[in-house]
N, C-alpha and C positions, 0 to 999 in steps of 0.2 A: 523385687517388680510387683508393680502396680497393677491393678485392675484396669481395663481400660476406662475410664471416667464418661460419664452417660454424655448422650448427644450432643453437639456442641450448636445451641441453636441459637446462634451466635446474634444474633444481628437484634440486639434493642433498639426502641425505636429513637432512646435517648443518646445511644450511640451514632445514629445517621447513619446506618446502614441501609437495612430492609424493614422498610415501616410496616407495620401489622401482625409481626410476629412477636412470637414468646419465647423469653426463655424457660429453657426446661432443666434443672437441677445445676448448671453449673453457669456463672457469670463469665461472660468473656470479654467483658470490660477489665477484671481485676483492679477497682479502685479509679476507674475511668477510659474512657475512649473520648476524652475529649477535645482533639483534635489540635491543641496546640500543642508550643514546643517541639515544632517537627527538625529540630538538629541541621538544619542548613536547608530545608526544602524550600525549594522554590518557585517561576512560575514559568519554567519554562526545562521539557526534558533534552538532553544533550542528543546532538546531532552526530552521526556517524563521523567517526576520527576519519575515515576514506573515501564518503560516500554510500557507505555501505551496500547489500545487495539482498536480494530473497535468498540466496544460499545460505546466509549466516554468515557467521563470523570464523575468523583464519586461525586453522587448528595449527599448532606449533607442538608437534613430540618432546617430551624430553627427555632425557637418561632413564629417567622412571618409567618411561613406556606410555606416559599418560601425556593428555593434551597441555599447555602451557593453563597457569594456574591450578592445575588439579593435583591431588595428591595419591599417590598410589596405595592403594587400601588391601594389606597381603592375607586376603578370604581364599576360601578355595571355590569357584576360581577367581583371581585380585580381578580387582576393578580399580577405577578412579573415580574420587568427588572430589569437587570446588574445595578449594581451600577457606572461602568465606559464601555467604550467603551472596544472591546475584544482589549486584546495586542499581540505582535510578539508573546510572548513566548506562550500565550495559543494557539494560532493559531499555531504555530509551535506543540506542543503534536500532533495535526490534522493530521496536512499532514505527521509528523512520521508514524502515526498509518495509515494512509489510504494509503500512498506511491502511486502509481499509480493507483491505484483501484479508478474508479470514477462512478461508479453502482449505480443504484438507486435512480439517480438525480429526479425530474421532468420531466416533458414531455419534457417544454420550453428550459430545461438546457441540454441536450442530447447531445449536440457540445461541453459541457466542457468538455476535458479531461487532465486539471490539473488543481489540486488546491493550487500551487504553486505561491507566492507572484509574482510582476516584481521586485521588491526590496524584498531584504534576512534583517531581523532584527532581534533583539531578547528583551528582557527584556521587561519594563512596559511601551513602546510605543506604543501607538495604531496603529495595525494592517490596513495598505493602500497600495495600487496597488492589490487590488483582485475584481473581478467583485460580483455581484448580485448574481452568482448560487453559489460561494464560498461561500459568504456566509449565503445561505441559507442554503447547507450543513455541515458548521461547526456547527451552531445553532442545527439542528435537530441530529446531531451527538452527541453535548453535551447534550442531554436530553433536549432540549427548540427546538424554533421557532423562525426564525425572527422576529421580532414587527408587526404587521400587526393588522387587525382589533378587537373589543374589541369583546370579545366572543367566537372568532374564525374565522380564511378563512381571505383573504386578503383585503387593503382598495381599494375601487373601488379608483381612481384619479380623480374622478371628485368631493372625500370627503374627497380632502387634507389638507382642513383650519377644519375639523369636528374634535374638540376633544371626541365628544360622539363617533365615532366610530374610530378611530385612537390612538390604543396604544403611538405608541412613543409620539403624541403631546400633548396626556391627559397626561404623565407624567412629559412633558416640561414644561407644562404652568400651571399648580397644578389644573387640571381640565379645563380647559378654562377660568381660573382667572385672568391671568396675561402673560404679552405677554414673557415676560425674564423668564429662571428659577428662576431667582435670584430677582426676582422683577417686578415691574410695569414700569420703566423706564431703560434704556441703561445706565451700568453704566463700563467706558471705563478700561479694563485692567481687569476686575471682570475674563473676559475668555480669552482660548489664540486664541484671534481675531489679527486683524489691525497689521498683522507681527509682533506680541509682540514679541517673542520668536528667528521667523524665522524661524521654524518648531514645528513640533509637538514634547508634551514635555509629561513626567509622567504622565498616565490617575491619576486623582483625586490630582494633585497635586497644581492644582490653586483653594484652598479652598473659596474664594467667588465664587466660579463658580458651586454653589449646590443649587439642586430644579431640575424643582418644587415642590417634595417632598423630607424630609430631608435622607440624605446617595445617593443622586443619583448627579453622577460630570458630566461635560464637553455635556451636553445635548446643546451648544453654542459652537462651538469652536473647536478647535486640529481638529477634523478630520469630513468631511459632513457622516452623515449613512446611507445607505440603509434603506428601511425597505420593507415591504413584501405589495409591491403596482404597480404589475406588469399590463402593458397594451400590447397585444400581438399581436394586431394587431401592434402597434407602434414601436414595441420591446422595450419597457423603461418600468423604474421602478422610485420612489421616492428616494430623499433622502433629506435630511434634519439635521438643526443645525449648520451650521453655520463650518468654518474650521479655524487655524491658517492664511491662507491666503488672508480670507476675509477680505478687507476694507470697507464695509460699514456698519455703527453702525445701521440701519433700518433691518436689517436679523434677526428675533427674530423667537421665536418655530415657527411659521405658514408658516416660507419661507420654501419653496418645491419647487425642482427640476424636470422638468424628466429627466431622463439619461437612455443612451444604457446601456440594461439589460448585453450585453460581453464586454460592455467595462470597465476599469479601471482608477482608478488616485491616484496621488501623495496625492490627500488630503481627502480620499475619505475612510470611515471605516464603519465600526456596532456596533451594539450589540444586545443583544438578551433580547426574553422576556419568558416567561412561563405562566401559557400554551397560 
């Protein structure tokens, strides 16, 4: 288990995210935020399949007791986690349904006035270039929550590497029994890291990138993932999971970054949990 990596001051002007900020200790681009090679991203967000509504998506419970497209995680108490990262197609339904209405957000997100990602896309590529407040709002709209503390609430940032506390980490590490979702040792090419594809790929398309429990994909690679772990004093949240742009093979399930919660990046997305 590694120590929490230093404040992820994302936003190099060269990455086109937020101008006027300086990187601290960690390069958020990991060999590039070139904005190219978008892996199927186009100029439109998908419209809702059935017209959509502010009530969120339909929740269909499976035999596992989880909503459709979620996997049961055998923690105490049991919870459900999205099988994959949230896609542009899924997120696009939320943006269409909400329109300009950003009311009802938690207090620290009151300044968030738009849910639209700064990169527009569609299909099964994971949504990115959204901030933590957007992710929180989406999961609530979908009848879920951003993965946080097992049993409810937010994860204290001091517990960033404790799988007994952290829903995301517990799911990735098979309950804290292995460092990578697929096992105990790093497997080159198993997940979308190391600039393997040069961009995010369709969620679940890397068959070897499964785990820590069957049916969960891309917990390492593709995009970093927000969790519900805010530090309101420093205005940061935690992200986990490495990304397509990560070239350090030591980044495993326990690798977390503190990331400004009002910022977004080309390689940061999220998935939801329930409850």
